[in-house]
N, C-alpha and C positions, 0 to 999 in steps of 0.2 A: 544781240549784243555782246560787245567786244570788253572782258577785265581790262582794268586799265592794272591791277594789281594783282601778281598770285594772293599774295596772304597780306593783309591787314590787322594789326598789332592794337588792340588796344585794354590800351594800360604800360606804363613805363616804370613798371617798379621792379623787381629784383627776377621775378619769373618773365614778365615781360622784356626785360632786360634781356636777359637769356634766350628766348625765343628768339629778339632781334640777334645776337651775336651768331645763334649757329644758322639764321637763313642768309645771313650777311657768308654767311664761311660756303655758303652753293650756291651762290649768287642768285638764291631767286627775288624778283621783285616785288620787296614790299612796303608800308611805310606802319609805322611808330608812333602813335598818337597818346595823350593824355593831357586829361581834364584839370590837373595843377598847374599851375606856373613853374613852379621849379619843382625838382628832387627833392624826396624827404630831409630832414638835418635834424632830429630829431635819430635816437641810436634805433630806436625799436625793436625789430628783429634780434641780435647780437649770437648766435652760435651759427657756428657753420660747421656743418659734421664732418667726416671724412670723407662721404663716398660722393657727396656733393664739390670738394676742394677734387676729386677726381675726375670728376664729370666736365670741370671750369676747365681744369689746366690743357685740355685742348685749343681753347682758344690765347694762351699763354700770359691768363691771368690772375693763377694761382699762387703765386709766387710773390705778385706784388700785393694779392691778400695775406699771405701769409705774412711779410714785411709787416707790413700794417696794423695786426691785431695781438692777440696773447694766447699762445697756447696752453691749454689747460692742461695737465694732465692729474689733477688731485682734487677732490674734492672733503671736505673738514665738516663731519659731520656734528656740530655742539649742542649734544643732550644734557639732558637736565643736570648729572651731575658725572660726565666727564666728556672730551671731546676726542673723536674719533676718525680720521686720517684715513680716507681708502683711496689707495692707488687706482687711476682711472684704466689706465694703458699698458700692466706691468701683467700680462695674463696671452704672450705670448705672438700681438700681431702683428707679424711679421709680411703683409698680403699685399701691404698699404704703402706708399709716399707718404700719410699724412697719420700716424698714430694717433691721435689730437685732436679734445675740440676745438676749435678756433675760435675766440672772443674776440669778435669785431663788429658796430654798431653798424642797424643795416646804412646810416648816413655812407661810411666808408666804403661797402661792401656795393652798394650805387655811384661812389665814385668811380669808381674802378672801372664798371662796367661802361660805365658812360666813357669814360677816356679811350675804350677799349672802341668802341663803338665809332667814337669822332676818329679814330687814328684812323678808320676802316669808312668812311666820310659817309657815316649814318648820322642823321639827325631826325632828331627826336622831336615831333612833338609838343611844344606844351602850351597847356591856353588851349587844347584845339578836341573836341568835345564830339564825343559822335552821338546824334540825334534820334538816327532813327537810319533803320534794316528792313532793309524788303528784298526779298527773295522775284526774281528775274530767270526762269529756264535753269543754269547752268552756275551764274551767277548772282550777285550781293549788288544793290546798288544801296551803299551807303550813305548818310548825310550824315559830314561835318560840319561842327559851326565852331570859327575862328575865336581868338580873343578880341577882334574885334565888331563882333558877333554876324560879320562874313560868312555866308553858308557857302559848301560847294556839296558835287556827290560826287564820288569816285567811285568806281564796279571795282569788285575782287570775285578772285574766286572760293576764295575761305576766308572768313574772319575769326579771332581767336580774342577772347576773353580774358583779358588776365587784369580786368580791372577791379578785384577786390571782390570784398561784404557783398557790396551794394552792387552788385554788376552790373552794366548797363545790355550789355551782351547777353547776357544770362535769362533778363526780363525779357527782353527785346523777340530771343529765341524760344519764350515760353518753355523755361527750364524752371523747374521747383526747385527749393532751396529748404530740406526739410532739417529741421532738430532744437534744441533748445536750449536756453540760456542758465546758466547758471546766476545764482538769486546770490552769492556774494561783488562787491564792490572790490577790485583790485584798486591799488598803488605803486607809480613805475618811479622810480627818478634816476640820474645819472648824478652822480656826484661825491665828494669825495668820503672817505671814515678812515677814520685817525683809528688806531687801534689793532687794524685786521694785517694776517700774515701774506701780504702778496701772492698770488702768481696757483693762487689757490681758487674753488670757488665755496663760499663760507654758507652753508646751512643750519639756520639755529631752531631746533622741534620745539612745543610743549606740546600738551593736551590739547589747545585752543587755537592754536594753529602751527605756521612756518615763514620763516620770512629770509630769503636766499641773498647771495648778494655775488654777482658774477665779475668777474677780474674785464678791466675794457684796459684798452690807452688813450683813446680820443670817445667822445669830447670832456671826458672823468673820466677817472680809475676805478669808481665802482658802479655799475648795473643795483639800485636794488629793486627787488618785486616783494610784497604782501599783499596778506591779505587787513582791506580794513576790518572792523573789529564791528561786530553787530551791533555794540554800545557807543562807538563812535559817531557821531552826526557827519550827514554828508555836508562839505563843505570842500574850501579850498584846502590843496596840500598845499603843508607848510613843513621847513624842517622838523620844528616842533612835537608837531604831528605825527611825523615820521620818527623824529625821535623813539616819542614816548611810546609810539609800536614795537619798533626794535627790545626798546628792553622789554615792553610786553612779551615778546617772544621768548625771553631769555638772551638775546643781545645785549649783554649790560658790558660799562668796559667801554663800550663805543662812540665814538663822537662824530654824529654825522654834519658835512658843513659842505659852504661854497657848491649850493647844489648847481647847475646844467639845464636842470628840463625834469620836470616832475608833471606826474598827471594822474588820474584816474578813470578807469574804465567798468566796460561790464563786458564779459567774454560771453560765447556761443559757441555751440558744437552744432555744427551746422554742414549736410552733404546735397551737394548736386544731385537730383533723381537720375540726371544721365550726365556725360562729360560731352557730349555730343549730340547735335539735332542738324541730321544735311549738313552744311555749310557749316556750320556754326561749332568752336569750339571751347571747352573751360578748361582755363588750367590756373595753380595757384589758389588764393581765397576766394575767388571766385567759384571755383570745386567743392572748396573745402577747409571748415573754420574750426577751431579746436582750439582749447587752453594752449601756455603756452609752457606746461610740461613736458623736461628733455630734445628743447629747441630742434623742431621737426619739422614748423609751418613751412616758411620761408623755405627751408632745403627740400621738403617736397612738393616745393612750390619748382622750382629752378628745376629738380629733377621731371616734373610735368612737361619745362619745356621743353629741356634735352631729350624727353622721347617722343613728341611729339614732332616737335622741326623738322626734324631729316627726313622723317616719312613726308611730311607736306611742303617739302622742297622736290624729293622727289620721283613728287606722285607729279609733283606740276609740269618735272620737266621730261614726264612720261619715265619714268628708272624706276617707276614702283606701282604695282596694281592698288588698285580702288581699297582691294580686301585688308592692304597693310594699315589703311589710315581705321578702317575701324581697327582692329590691334588697339589704339591707342586707350581707346578703353576699356578695353577689358583689361590690358597689362596695368594702368595707372588707378583705375576706379577703388578694386580690391587694395590698393595701397593707401590710396584713401581710407578706404574704410575700418582700415588695421590703425592709422595715424590718430585715427576720429575716437576708438576702442581704447590703446593703448593711452593717450591722452587722459583720458577721462576720468580711468582705471585711475593712470597714479595722480593726479587729480584729486579725486575724494580723497586717497590714501593721506595725502598734505591739508586738506582743508575744511574735507566733512567734519561738521557739529554729533554726529552720531555716534555713540554713546563706548561702544563697541573701538570703532576707528580713533576716537580719542584715547581709550585706554590704552591701546597699541604703541601712538606713539610716545604716549607719556608713560605706560611700565616697560614693553615688550621693547619697545625700540630700543630706548638704550642697555638690557640684555641683550638682544640679540645680534646686534651692529658689527660686535668684534668679530663673533662668528663668522656673518655676512661677510667681511673681510677675502679674510681665508679660505670662504667657500670660493674655489677658483672657476668649477664650473655655473653656476646660477648669474656667476659677477659675465664673465663671459657673452653666454647667452643673452643678457642683456645689454651688455655693451653692441655685439651684434645686431639687435634690433636697434638702439637708439642712431650707433652709428648712420643707420642706413645702410651696411656691407650688407645684410642678410638678405638684401630685395633681388626678388627673381621673380621671372618671369615663364618658369618652367609648365606653364601649364598654358599658354599662346599659341596660337594655333603657327604662331612664327617663331615657336623654338621647334627642331626638328632633330632627332638624336638617328645617327646611317643605325643600317643595319645588325651594326657589329658596335659596340656601344663603349666605350672605355671605361676599364677595369678601374679607374682613381682618377681625380684631378675633377675641376668646374663641370658642371654639365650642361644641355643646351639649356636655353635659358638664366642662367646663372651670369654673374658678373665677371669679368677676365679678371681676376687676383693681378695684383705685381708680383710676378711669382716663374722665373727669376725677374727678381729688380729690374726696374726699367723695363721690362714689360711693356708695360702697357705707355709709356711717352715714344715706346716702338706707331706703338698704333694711336696715337695721338691726332692723326692730320684723318680733312673728313674724310668720308665715305665707309666702303667695306672692308675689311682687314682679314686673308687668309691666310691662318696658322699653321705649318707643315710642317714635321717634329720628323724625327729619324733618321737613315741615311738621305742626303742630296742628290742625292743618284736614282730617287726613287719619284723624284719630283722634276722628274725637266721638262725645261721650257715647252719641247711639242707636247704632254700630255695635260699641259696643262691651254694650252691654245685653245680649244674650242670651249672653254670656260671663258677667258679673258674677252674672246671674239666680239666685237662691241663694249663690251667692259672695262675696256683696260682704263678708263678715267675717274671708274669706283669700286675698282678693289685692287686695293696692293696685295701683291704677297712676301710674306717673308720666311724666310726655310733657318726653323730653331735650330733644328740638329738633337741633340739631345737633352738643352738646355730649353725646358718647358714645363708646363703645369704638368702633362701627358706622359707617364713613362713610354717607350717603347714608340712604336707609328699611331703618328694618327692625325686629323687633320680638324680642322675647326672655323668655321667662319666669323667673324668677327663684328656685328651694326655696328655701327654709327656712333651706336650710345652707350659701345662698351660692354654692353650684352652678349650672350652666342647664341647666334642665331642655329648653328648648324657642329653638331661634334660628332667624329666617326673615327674609330678605331681601322688601323687597316689601310691601306694605301688604295684600293681597289671607289673611283671617284664617282662612280651610277649616282650616288645618291648625294653626292657633293652639286653632281649636272643637273637632277630633277628639284633639288630645294630653290639651287639661282634660277631656274625655266619657271619656279613659283612667284617668286619674294625679288627678284631680280633681271626680271625684262628686259630684253636689247631697249634702250631707248628710242622714243620714237620724237620728240620734243628733242 
């Protein structure tokens, strides 16, 4: 059986759209389908982290996202007897072009990605449902049902489930989804709020719980997130209900009005038992779901996609070994587990009825918050976690340090920082990027020719001189997702050749 596609992408939310954008940049033959008739129109996920903005910059969409969003740099903690203003990004964040958390509705994020794909003549097949997957040797027969009920069977080498918590791909692949549901019910609303200082995230905290207001631009000025109190009856979400809850959690003096969207929902903390099963891969909510604490969910999904996409693309054209595809799960599953753990703890601190945590929220937080503002080191550590700039793959088999490790600077597996400023923009094009530091005569074309022979369309060379993240003479091979695959000190190229022979075989297709 001959595959008609390299990749079938199932699900056209932010994760699937990001994956499609990367596959398209490599000329991969793919289709993207979604059973919904239209993209989301509600805000849903609303925070884009600095690392995600970096990762999307190569597609030319980040500036458009920033232009449409609200970059927040301050958190206002409204405690029982005082308000503490916490600057979020005053801690020496100099290695990213995007030192802020961008608040933008998921509807707008998807709109920007859809526009990008449309400009590249990529059509999203809305109203198309995946019915069945069957493996036939090295390919998968995928039965699809269109909005008019007609069915077709397409074959693909790989299928990626970006189809959410109720993933059809995950179910058809026989992959488990383990975890638990939280007992509380949560309320979301996009609306106007009189009395809130703009440009800041607002948190109102009491022993009974918390309510958050996040700054938006569209479809309304604010997103409200709160827990429905245990003694509040289930039923329709209304503005009077939200007003009562806000006041109950300390948000006195605010006036809630003009809702665009209101809903309630239950949260889960679950993860896929495997991110891959043969030709089937999972990304985004199909692989992990958790509380919205820290604005991690959509960001982790997009970064799943951008870790996987280039590996699939290069593998399909014979420019990557099969073992490179195996690194997707080994690199991203630990990230998913850590996000689930982090959000679970943060969520428990903010909402748990446990007496100790209630006491901490009501009595300790007002006393400790001013001290926390001045504690630079803990804030820096929290920022690196929440922003996802600290994610690394140092233990990945695809991360190698040469015989002489650099004394300072990023290590193999780390994300390449934007230091000096503009370095990330230089490596934004698809493919691998070879960074060479030190005197230019060390890196003559004839020395590099054996490495580039047969790989010239996959590797771009950058001679950085002395403006680099590493002191002295160094060499680094940056992966297509912006992480460092190989790093070494000195001008000896034997280790680099060995790395390329393993991970960048000369294309056979």
